[in-house]
C-alpha positions as CSV (number, residue, x, y, z in Angstrom):
1,M,-76.9,-33.3,240.8
2,R,-80.6,-34.4,239.5
3,I,-82.4,-36.8,237.1
4,L,-83.0,-34.8,234.2
5,H,-85.5,-37.6,232.4
6,T,-85.9,-40.9,231.2
7,M,-86.0,-42.2,228.2
8,L,-88.4,-44.7,226.4
9,R,-88.4,-46.0,222.8
10,V,-92.4,-45.8,221.8
11,G,-93.9,-47.7,218.1
12,D,-96.5,-44.9,217.7
13,L,-95.4,-41.6,218.6
14,D,-98.6,-40.2,218.1
15,K,-100.6,-41.9,220.2
16,S,-97.6,-41.9,223.1
17,I,-98.0,-38.1,223.0
18,D,-102.0,-38.5,223.7
19,F,-101.4,-41.0,226.4
20,Y,-98.8,-38.6,228.4
21,V,-100.9,-35.7,227.3
22,N,-104.4,-36.0,226.9
23,R,-104.5,-38.9,229.7
24,L,-101.4,-37.7,232.6
25,G,-102.1,-34.3,232.2
26,M,-98.5,-34.0,231.5
27,N,-97.1,-30.9,228.5
28,L,-95.7,-31.7,225.2
29,L,-92.3,-29.4,226.4
30,R,-90.7,-30.5,222.9
31,K,-90.5,-32.4,219.8
32,K,-88.0,-32.5,217.7
33,D,-87.4,-34.5,214.5
34,Y,-84.0,-35.9,213.4
35,P,-84.1,-36.6,209.4
36,H,-80.5,-37.4,209.1
37,G,-80.5,-40.2,212.3
38,K,-84.4,-41.3,211.2
39,F,-85.6,-40.8,214.4
40,T,-87.7,-38.0,216.6
41,L,-87.5,-36.5,220.2
42,A,-90.9,-35.6,222.8
43,F,-90.4,-34.5,226.0
44,V,-93.0,-34.7,228.1
45,G,-93.5,-33.5,231.7
46,Y,-95.4,-31.5,234.6
47,G,-93.2,-28.6,234.4
48,S,-89.8,-26.9,233.1
49,E,-87.3,-29.4,232.4
50,K,-84.7,-27.2,234.5
51,E,-86.7,-27.7,237.9
52,N,-88.1,-31.1,236.8
53,S,-87.6,-34.5,235.7
54,V,-89.2,-35.2,232.2
55,I,-89.5,-38.1,230.2
56,E,-88.3,-38.5,226.7
57,L,-90.0,-40.3,224.2
58,T,-87.8,-41.8,221.7
59,Y,-90.0,-43.1,217.7
60,N,-86.9,-44.6,215.6
61,W,-89.5,-44.1,211.9
62,D,-87.6,-47.4,211.2
63,K,-89.3,-49.4,214.3
64,K,-93.1,-50.5,215.4
65,S,-93.7,-51.4,219.0
66,E,-93.4,-55.1,218.4
67,D,-89.6,-54.4,217.1
68,Y,-88.9,-54.1,221.0
69,E,-88.6,-55.8,224.3
70,L,-89.6,-54.7,227.3
71,G,-87.1,-56.4,229.0
72,D,-88.2,-57.6,232.5
73,K,-85.4,-55.1,234.4
74,Y,-87.8,-53.0,233.5
75,G,-90.1,-51.8,236.8
76,H,-92.2,-48.6,236.5
77,I,-92.5,-44.7,236.8
78,A,-94.5,-43.5,239.1
79,I,-96.6,-40.1,239.6
80,G,-97.9,-39.0,242.0
81,V,-101.6,-37.7,241.9
82,K,-104.9,-36.6,243.8
83,D,-108.0,-38.9,244.1
84,I,-106.7,-42.1,242.9
85,H,-110.1,-43.4,242.3
86,L,-111.1,-40.8,240.4
87,I,-107.8,-40.4,237.7
88,C,-108.5,-44.4,237.1
89,Q,-111.8,-44.2,236.2
90,G,-111.1,-41.1,234.3
91,L,-108.4,-43.2,232.4
92,E,-110.8,-46.2,232.1
93,K,-113.3,-43.9,230.7
94,N,-110.2,-42.7,227.9
95,G,-109.6,-46.3,226.6
96,C,-106.3,-46.6,228.9
97,K,-105.7,-49.9,230.5
98,I,-105.6,-50.1,234.2
99,T,-103.3,-53.9,234.9
100,T,-103.9,-53.2,239.3
101,K,-106.7,-51.2,239.8
102,P,-106.5,-48.7,243.0
103,K,-105.3,-50.6,246.3
104,T,-103.8,-50.1,249.6
105,M,-100.2,-51.9,249.7
106,K,-100.3,-54.2,251.7
107,N,-98.6,-53.5,255.6
108,S,-99.2,-50.1,254.5
109,T,-101.1,-46.9,254.3
110,T,-100.2,-45.9,250.4
111,V,-103.0,-46.1,247.9
112,L,-101.7,-47.2,244.3
113,A,-102.4,-48.1,241.3
114,F,-100.9,-49.4,237.9
115,V,-102.1,-48.0,234.2
116,E,-100.1,-49.5,230.7
117,D,-98.9,-46.6,228.1
118,P,-99.4,-47.7,224.4
119,D,-96.0,-49.3,224.7
120,G,-96.8,-51.5,227.2
121,Y,-95.3,-49.4,230.2
122,K,-96.1,-49.4,234.1
123,I,-97.0,-46.2,235.6
124,E,-97.8,-46.4,238.9
125,L,-100.1,-43.8,240.3
126,I,-99.4,-43.5,244.2
127,E,-102.5,-40.9,245.8
128,R,-100.4,-37.9,247.7
129,D,-102.1,-35.2,249.3
């Protein structure tokens, strides 16, 4: 068994695809409109769905971002990165909201930061070699 994908409801599909593809460096793997259901699905990730877990962006045509509540049970999605300081500088220059600047976790050597996607979902960046 393995995790296939995580689904996020988004209010502006183009903004979300831009964030995940052009800011976080993922690939748009596939995108399909479902006119009868009035929604579009877009799958983004760092590799093929056959070998990697990906993110499903669900855009309901009749909903706006403010129509959804993130809830207080959602935590974050974690992504391993190299040179977290450089990544965060680039994200900030591109207008992304860094909610936690790179820092070393208390009682650990792990360096992490948090960025928000256009809908307010938290993405944890963890520095990896």
